[in-house]
C-alpha positions as CSV (number, residue, x, y, z in Angstrom):
1,M,-10.1,-29.9,-39.7
2,A,-6.9,-28.1,-40.3
3,Q,-5.3,-26.6,-37.2
4,R,-5.3,-22.8,-37.2
5,R,-1.9,-21.2,-37.5
6,T,-1.3,-18.5,-34.9
7,G,2.0,-17.2,-36.1
8,Y,3.4,-17.5,-32.6
9,D,6.9,-19.0,-32.6
10,A,7.9,-18.3,-29.0
11,A,6.5,-17.9,-25.5
12,C,7.1,-15.9,-22.3
13,Y,7.6,-17.4,-18.9
14,Y,7.6,-16.3,-15.3
15,G,8.8,-18.4,-12.4
16,G,9.3,-21.3,-14.7
17,K,5.7,-21.3,-15.8
18,L,4.3,-20.5,-19.2
19,I,2.4,-17.2,-19.2
20,G,1.5,-16.9,-22.9
21,R,2.5,-17.6,-26.5
22,C,4.0,-14.8,-28.6
23,T,6.4,-14.0,-31.4
24,T,10.1,-14.3,-31.0
25,A,10.3,-10.5,-31.2
26,D,7.8,-10.1,-28.3
27,S,9.7,-12.7,-26.3
28,G,13.0,-10.8,-26.7
29,T,11.3,-7.5,-25.8
30,Y,9.7,-9.1,-22.7
31,E,13.1,-10.3,-21.4
32,M,14.8,-7.0,-22.3
33,L,12.2,-4.8,-20.6
34,M,11.8,-6.9,-17.5
35,K,15.6,-6.8,-17.0
36,A,15.6,-3.0,-17.5
37,C,12.8,-2.6,-14.9
38,G,14.3,-4.8,-12.3
39,G,12.0,-7.7,-13.1
40,S,8.8,-5.7,-12.3
41,A,6.1,-6.1,-14.9
42,A,4.1,-3.2,-13.4
43,R,7.1,-0.9,-14.0
44,V,7.3,-2.1,-17.6
45,L,3.7,-1.3,-18.1
46,Q,4.1,2.1,-16.5
47,E,7.3,3.2,-18.1
48,Y,6.7,1.9,-21.7
49,A,3.8,2.7,-23.9
50,Y,3.7,0.5,-27.0
51,F,3.2,-3.3,-26.9
52,S,1.6,-5.8,-29.1
53,T,-1.8,-7.1,-27.8
54,E,-0.1,-10.4,-26.8
55,L,2.8,-8.9,-25.0
56,R,0.6,-6.5,-23.0
57,A,-1.6,-9.4,-21.9
58,I,1.5,-11.3,-20.8
59,L,2.8,-8.3,-18.8
60,E,-0.5,-7.7,-17.2
61,K,-0.7,-11.4,-16.1
62,V,2.8,-11.2,-14.7
63,A,2.0,-8.0,-12.9
64,V,-1.0,-9.6,-11.2
65,I,1.1,-12.6,-10.1
66,Q,3.8,-10.3,-8.7
67,E,1.3,-8.2,-6.8
68,K,-0.2,-11.4,-5.2
69,E,3.4,-12.6,-4.3
70,S,4.1,-9.2,-2.7
71,R,1.0,-9.3,-0.7
72,S,1.6,-12.8,0.5
73,A,5.0,-11.8,1.6
74,G,3.7,-8.7,3.4
75,I,5.4,-6.4,0.9
76,F,3.5,-3.3,-0.2
77,T,4.3,-0.8,-2.9
78,T,5.5,2.5,-1.5
79,P,3.3,5.4,-2.7
80,K,5.0,7.8,-5.1
81,T,2.2,10.2,-5.3
82,S,-0.4,11.3,-2.8
83,P,-3.6,13.4,-2.6
84,W,-1.3,16.2,-1.5
85,G,1.3,16.0,-4.3
86,D,4.4,14.0,-5.2
87,V,5.8,12.1,-2.2
88,Q,9.1,13.5,-1.0
89,T,9.6,11.3,2.2
90,C,7.8,8.1,3.1
91,D,8.1,6.2,6.4
92,M,6.5,2.8,6.9
93,L,4.6,2.7,10.3
94,C,3.8,-1.0,9.7
95,P,3.4,-3.1,6.6
96,G,1.0,-1.3,4.2
97,V,0.7,1.9,6.3
98,F,2.9,4.8,5.1
99,L,3.5,8.3,6.6
100,V,4.1,10.6,3.7
101,S,5.2,14.1,3.2
102,T,5.1,16.4,0.2
103,A,6.5,19.8,-0.6
104,S,3.5,21.4,1.2
105,H,1.5,18.8,3.2
106,G,1.2,15.2,4.0
107,G,-0.7,12.4,5.7
108,T,-1.0,8.7,6.2
109,M,-1.8,6.3,3.4
110,V,-3.1,2.8,4.1
111,A,-2.9,0.2,1.4
112,K,-6.3,-1.2,0.5
113,D,-5.3,-4.7,1.6
114,M,-4.4,-3.3,5.1
115,A,-7.5,-1.1,5.5
116,A,-9.4,-4.0,7.0
117,M,-7.2,-3.9,10.1
118,L,-8.7,-0.5,10.9
119,S,-12.0,-0.3,12.7
120,P,-15.1,0.6,10.6
121,A,-15.2,3.9,12.5
122,A,-11.6,4.7,11.6
123,R,-12.1,3.9,7.9
124,K,-14.9,6.4,7.8
125,C,-12.4,9.1,8.7
126,G,-10.3,8.5,5.6
127,F,-10.9,8.9,1.9
128,R,-9.9,6.6,-1.0
129,Q,-7.5,7.5,-3.7
130,G,-6.3,4.7,-6.0
131,D,-5.1,1.8,-4.0
132,F,-4.9,3.7,-0.7
133,L,-7.2,4.9,2.1
134,C,-5.8,8.4,2.9
135,F,-5.8,10.4,6.1
136,E,-4.8,14.1,6.1
137,E,-2.1,15.0,8.6
138,D,-3.8,17.9,10.4
139,C,-7.1,16.3,11.3
140,Q,-7.4,12.6,10.3
141,E,-3.9,11.1,10.6
142,N,-4.2,10.7,14.4
143,V,-7.0,8.3,14.0
144,V,-4.6,5.9,12.2
145,L,-1.9,6.5,14.9
146,R,-4.4,5.8,17.6
147,E,-5.5,2.5,15.9
148,L,-2.0,1.3,15.4
149,L,-1.0,2.1,19.0
150,D,-4.1,0.3,20.3
151,K,-3.3,-2.8,18.2
152,K,0.4,-2.6,19.1
153,L,1.3,-2.3,15.4
154,W,3.3,0.9,16.0
155,S,5.1,2.5,18.9
156,V,5.8,6.1,19.7
157,P,9.3,7.1,18.2
158,E,12.2,6.9,20.6
159,R,13.0,10.6,20.0
160,I,9.7,11.4,21.8
161,K,10.7,11.7,25.5
162,D,7.3,12.3,27.0
163,K,5.3,9.5,25.4
164,A,2.3,9.9,27.6
165,A,2.0,13.5,26.5
166,F,2.4,12.5,22.9
167,E,-0.5,10.0,23.1
168,E,-2.6,12.6,24.9
169,N,-2.1,15.0,22.1
170,I,-3.3,12.3,19.7
171,N,-6.3,11.8,21.8
172,K,-7.0,15.5,22.1
173,S,-6.9,15.9,18.3
174,I,-9.2,13.0,17.8
175,R,-11.7,14.3,20.4
176,E,-11.7,17.7,18.6
177,Y,-11.8,16.6,14.9
178,N,-13.2,13.1,15.0
179,P,-15.6,12.9,18.0
180,E,-17.7,10.1,16.4
181,Y,-14.6,7.9,16.1
182,W,-13.6,8.7,19.6
183,R,-17.0,7.6,21.0
184,A,-16.8,4.4,19.0
185,R,-13.3,3.7,20.2
186,Q,-14.3,4.3,23.9
187,A,-17.3,2.1,23.5
188,G,-15.2,-0.6,22.0
189,L,-12.7,-0.4,24.9
190,E,-15.5,-0.8,27.4
191,K,-16.7,-3.9,25.7
192,S,-13.3,-5.5,25.0
193,P,-10.5,-4.0,27.3
194,A,-8.0,-6.6,26.2
195,R,-6.3,-5.3,23.0
196,Q,-4.7,-7.3,20.2
197,T,-0.9,-7.5,20.5
198,A,1.6,-7.7,17.6
199,P,5.2,-6.6,17.0
200,A,5.5,-2.8,17.1
201,H,7.2,-0.5,14.6
202,S,8.1,3.1,15.0
203,A,8.8,5.8,12.4
204,E,9.4,9.6,12.4
205,R,8.1,12.2,10.0
């Protein structure tokens, strides 16, 4: 049986591994666009619209590989947009947890791969948008801050002189706006007073 001709005379590679066969033109385009976008396949797919079927499939494979590499390294993509508008400032409280501000509002956005570190009661206080679990700054954000403080994943910023009062304000807000979460947290503290410890980060809005 005669071998079927594909018309592919080149290939695309990532990390020294073959990703897919393609034409010489697609191979050249792949290298050019990856270089233009700092090596990010996700950026290429986002910023450019027209690809052959083969090149798009290759870029999508590379984007998946790069996303897995980033997650393994504890690197998370900083959000550019939020439920409250385009992000103007973004501070990382801990890997995968971002404090964002927009022109008019803001909140905390937790990458979906980090959401599991929040308690089930805390996750119920947020809402999903895209790859993030979001917490509005006025009423829900303090739930995330409380969880991070309890788990020693974040610390009160140094600019805050009265740290006890700062934490009490967090607790007061939670008791007012998220009483079910507060009851769940207190019940958990009674059952397991020893909290998890981890390197702390701090950030300011």
